Structures are given as C-alpha cells and as structure tokens.
N, C-alpha and C positions, 0 to 999 in steps of 0.2 A: 432547023435545029442547030446547025453550025453557026448561023447568024446569031441565035440566042446565046450560045456559049461565048461567042466572040464579044458580044455586047456586055455580058456578065463579067467577063475577064477585064474589060476596059473600065468598068464602073468601080471607082475608088471611093465613093462616098461612105461606104461602110467602114473602110480602113481609116478614113479621115475622122469619122465619128469616134472610133475606138481610140485614136491618137488624142483627140480632144478630151475624151473621158480620162485617159491615163494622165494627161497633163493636169486636169482639174484635180484628180486624186492626189497627185504629187504636191500641188500647191496647197491643198487642204492639209496634208500631213505636215508641211512646213509651217503653216499657220498654227496648227495645234502644238507643234513642238515649240514654237516661239512663244505662244501664249502660256504654255506650261512653265517655261523658263522665266518669263516676266512675272507670272503669278508667284512662283517660288521666291524670287528676289523681293517682291513686294511683301510677302508674308514675313520674310526675315527682317525687312526694314520696320514693319509695323510691330513686330515682336520686340525689336530693340527699342523703339519709341515707347511702347507700353511699359517695358521694364524700367526705362529711364524715368517715366512719369510716376511710376509706383514708388520709386526710391526718393523722389523729391518731396520734402515736407510741404504740407498744405499752407497756403498763405494765411496770415492772421486775419480774423474777421474784422471788418470795419464797423465802428459803432456810430 
C-alpha cells in the first residue's frame, strides 16, 4: 500500500494535463479577444466605406 501511494505521489501526468488544459484555455481566450477586436475594427471600416459610397453620385450611363 505504501508503494502504491509513493508511486501515485510521483506521478505528475495528471498535473501536466491540467497545465496544458489551462494553457489551451488561455490561448483560446486570447484568440477570441483578438478576433473580437479585429471584427469590431473591420465593421467600423466597412461602415465608413458604405457611407462614403452612398454619398457618391452614380456615374453617368454610357450610351
């Protein structure tokens, strides 16, 4: 029984898996935050372009 407890105490694979899981979650949060920021900036740019296009008169039709 003592040998089993000693072996369990030395086994760190579970802790390593948890660390990798936390690291993956942190990277995921960073990616989501970055994508949200980029998406917001793109939305602003496209809105500006749409407003500019709507304010521009249409070109004369070619005959």
